[in-house]
C-alpha positions as CSV (number, residue, x, y, z in Angstrom):
1,M,8.3,-2.9,-5.9
2,R,10.0,-6.0,-7.1
3,I,11.1,-7.3,-10.5
4,P,9.0,-10.5,-10.8
5,T,10.2,-14.0,-11.6
6,K,8.3,-16.0,-14.1
7,N,6.4,-18.0,-11.6
8,Q,5.2,-15.0,-9.6
9,L,2.8,-13.5,-12.2
10,R,-0.8,-13.4,-11.0
11,L,-4.2,-13.3,-12.7
12,A,-6.0,-10.0,-12.9
13,V,-9.2,-9.0,-11.1
14,L,-10.8,-6.0,-12.8
15,F,-13.0,-3.5,-11.0
16,P,-14.9,-0.4,-12.4
17,V,-12.6,2.5,-13.2
18,F,-13.1,5.8,-11.3
19,F,-9.6,7.4,-11.6
20,A,-8.0,9.6,-14.1
21,T,-4.2,9.4,-14.8
22,T,-1.4,10.8,-16.9
23,Q,1.4,8.5,-15.6
24,A,0.3,4.9,-15.3
25,G,1.2,1.6,-16.8
26,V,-1.5,-1.2,-16.7
27,I,-1.4,-3.0,-13.3
28,T,-2.5,-6.6,-13.5
29,W,-3.8,-7.4,-10.0
30,G,-3.9,-10.8,-8.2
31,I,-6.8,-11.5,-6.0
32,A,-7.2,-9.8,-2.6
33,T,-5.7,-12.3,-0.2
34,N,-6.2,-12.6,3.6
35,A,-2.9,-11.9,5.4
36,S,-1.9,-15.0,7.3
37,N,0.3,-16.2,10.2
38,I,2.7,-17.7,7.7
39,N,4.5,-14.5,6.7
40,D,7.1,-16.3,4.6
41,L,4.3,-17.1,2.1
42,D,2.7,-13.7,2.2
43,I,5.7,-11.6,1.2
44,I,6.9,-12.0,-2.4
45,T,10.5,-12.6,-3.0
46,G,12.8,-13.3,-5.9
47,G,13.5,-9.8,-7.3
48,S,15.4,-6.6,-6.4
49,V,13.5,-4.4,-4.0
50,L,13.1,-0.8,-5.1
51,Y,10.9,0.5,-2.4
52,A,9.6,-1.2,0.8
53,M,7.6,1.1,3.1
54,N,6.0,0.4,6.5
55,G,3.1,2.7,7.1
56,T,4.1,4.4,10.3
57,A,5.9,7.6,11.3
58,V,9.7,7.6,11.2
59,E,9.9,8.3,14.9
60,D,7.4,5.6,16.1
61,P,8.9,3.1,15.8
62,P,12.2,4.5,14.6
63,G,14.1,3.3,11.6
64,T,13.3,0.1,9.8
65,L,11.4,-3.2,10.2
66,T,12.8,-6.4,8.6
67,V,10.3,-9.1,7.7
68,N,11.3,-12.3,5.9
69,G,14.7,-10.7,5.0
70,I,13.1,-7.6,3.5
71,T,13.8,-4.2,5.2
72,F,10.8,-1.9,5.3
73,N,11.5,1.8,5.9
74,S,9.2,3.5,8.4
75,T,7.3,6.1,6.4
76,D,4.1,8.1,6.3
77,F,2.3,10.2,3.7
78,V,4.5,13.2,4.5
79,T,7.9,11.5,5.0
80,L,8.4,9.3,2.0
81,P,11.5,7.7,0.5
82,A,13.4,9.7,-2.2
83,G,11.6,9.1,-5.4
84,V,8.1,8.6,-3.9
85,T,5.5,11.4,-3.6
86,F,1.8,11.6,-2.6
87,S,-0.9,14.1,-3.5
88,P,-4.4,14.0,-2.0
89,A,-7.4,14.7,-4.3
90,S,-7.3,18.3,-2.9
91,G,-5.6,20.1,0.0
92,T,-2.3,19.1,1.6
93,A,-1.1,16.0,3.5
94,R,-0.1,17.4,7.0
95,D,1.3,15.7,10.1
96,S,0.5,12.1,9.2
97,G,-1.8,10.1,11.3
98,V,0.0,7.1,12.8
99,N,-1.6,4.1,14.5
100,N,0.2,1.3,16.2
101,L,-2.5,-1.0,17.6
102,P,-2.4,-4.4,19.3
103,L,-2.8,-7.3,16.9
104,S,-4.7,-10.3,18.2
105,P,-4.0,-13.1,17.7
106,S,-0.3,-12.7,17.0
107,T,1.0,-14.1,13.6
108,G,3.8,-15.7,15.6
109,S,6.3,-13.1,14.2
110,T,6.8,-9.9,16.1
111,T,8.1,-8.1,13.0
112,Y,5.1,-9.2,10.8
113,D,2.8,-8.2,13.7
114,N,4.3,-4.7,13.6
115,L,3.9,-4.5,9.8
116,L,0.2,-5.4,10.0
117,R,-0.7,-3.4,13.0
118,S,1.0,-0.1,12.0
119,F,-0.7,2.1,9.4
120,T,-0.8,5.7,8.4
121,D,-3.1,8.3,6.8
122,P,-2.4,11.8,5.5
123,R,-4.9,13.7,7.7
124,V,-5.9,16.1,5.0
125,S,-7.8,19.0,6.5
126,T,-11.4,18.8,5.2
127,S,-12.4,21.9,7.1
128,S,-10.3,24.0,4.7
129,G,-11.7,22.3,1.6
130,G,-9.2,19.4,1.4
131,D,-10.2,15.9,0.5
132,G,-8.2,12.9,1.6
133,K,-10.7,10.3,0.5
134,S,-8.5,9.7,-2.6
135,G,-5.1,10.5,-3.8
136,T,-2.1,9.6,-5.9
137,M,1.2,8.0,-4.8
138,T,3.9,8.2,-7.5
139,F,6.9,5.9,-7.6
140,G,9.9,7.3,-9.5
141,N,13.3,5.9,-10.6
142,L,11.7,3.2,-12.8
143,T,13.2,1.8,-16.0
144,Q,10.9,2.1,-19.0
145,G,9.9,-1.3,-20.4
146,Q,11.0,-3.1,-17.2
147,A,8.5,-5.4,-15.5
148,Y,7.7,-4.8,-11.8
149,Q,5.6,-6.1,-9.0
150,I,3.8,-4.1,-6.3
151,Q,2.5,-5.5,-3.1
152,I,0.1,-3.6,-0.8
153,W,-1.2,-4.5,2.7
154,Y,-4.3,-3.0,4.4
155,N,-5.5,-3.9,7.9
156,D,-7.5,-1.9,10.5
157,Q,-8.6,-3.7,13.7
158,R,-10.1,-0.7,15.4
159,S,-13.8,-1.2,16.3
160,F,-14.8,1.6,13.9
161,G,-12.4,0.5,11.2
162,V,-13.2,-3.1,10.6
163,D,-15.8,-2.5,8.0
164,R,-13.6,-0.2,5.9
165,V,-12.4,-1.1,2.4
166,M,-9.5,0.6,0.5
167,T,-9.3,0.6,-3.3
168,Y,-6.0,0.7,-5.1
169,G,-5.7,1.1,-8.9
170,D,-3.8,2.3,-11.9
171,G,-6.4,4.7,-13.3
172,L,-7.0,2.5,-16.3
173,G,-9.8,0.3,-15.0
174,N,-7.6,-2.1,-13.1
175,N,-8.3,-1.8,-9.4
176,V,-8.3,-4.1,-6.3
177,N,-10.3,-3.8,-3.1
178,L,-8.8,-4.7,0.2
179,A,-11.0,-5.3,3.3
180,A,-9.7,-4.3,6.7
181,D,-11.7,-6.9,8.5
182,S,-11.1,-9.9,6.3
183,G,-9.6,-12.8,8.4
184,N,-7.5,-11.8,11.4
185,Y,-5.1,-9.5,9.7
186,G,-6.7,-7.7,6.8
187,Q,-5.7,-8.3,3.2
188,F,-2.9,-7.8,0.7
189,A,-2.7,-7.8,-3.1
190,I,0.1,-8.2,-5.6
191,G,0.1,-6.4,-8.9
192,T,2.3,-6.7,-12.0
193,F,3.1,-3.9,-14.4
194,T,5.5,-2.9,-17.1
195,A,6.8,0.7,-16.7
196,S,5.5,2.9,-19.4
197,G,8.0,5.6,-18.3
198,T,10.2,6.4,-15.4
199,S,7.4,6.6,-12.9
200,Q,4.2,4.8,-11.9
201,N,1.1,6.2,-10.3
202,L,-0.8,4.3,-7.6
203,F,-4.3,5.7,-7.0
204,M,-5.9,5.1,-3.6
205,A,-9.6,5.7,-2.6
206,T,-11.6,5.0,0.6
207,S,-15.1,3.5,0.8
208,G,-16.4,6.7,2.3
209,F,-14.2,7.3,5.4
210,A,-12.1,10.5,5.7
211,N,-8.5,9.6,4.6
212,V,-6.7,6.9,2.6
213,H,-4.5,4.4,4.4
214,Y,-1.8,1.8,3.9
215,N,0.0,-0.6,6.3
216,A,2.9,-1.4,3.9
217,I,3.8,-1.1,0.2
218,M,6.6,-2.9,-1.6
219,V,7.8,-2.3,-5.2
């Protein structure tokens, strides 16, 4: 999440609401945008980074990934930064699924390639009654009344993943859909919100596949 500068505010695209929430400020989403091979333009800058997460397991690859001067911590739905939690619709997130796939063509930046080709899912066990098709990620350590930006990437170049769509929302009727097969590298969206308390919920839902995904999230 970032604190936005004046010229970074985006217009909202509203989608039908299907979430319920008790901890969410209104997120005003910019349009879903195809990720490009000009990563300097893709990644928002100009504010203080609170969280920057690359959706992959801590051990593969280890540590951090720096893109356009921003350091993304390697994470998954089980191992999240202090202050961030995730709860699936039901059941428990277990050993997180990690995918590090070839990206073709290259964006021209090895680090941005790694950001876009690595994604994670919570692998909620549906056989025991769990449901990973939707869930809530909560970001803490916010300052009430402060304006923030959130940027999310979603890409899946597997043959069975290209038609997938992920929905991200605030639970108040403000959602954005990101398509895995749009362009060469999937899509990202930027949302702006003012913290209504010390935490913000981000709801995630799939378009029918088993578990929610993200490639990277920045606040």
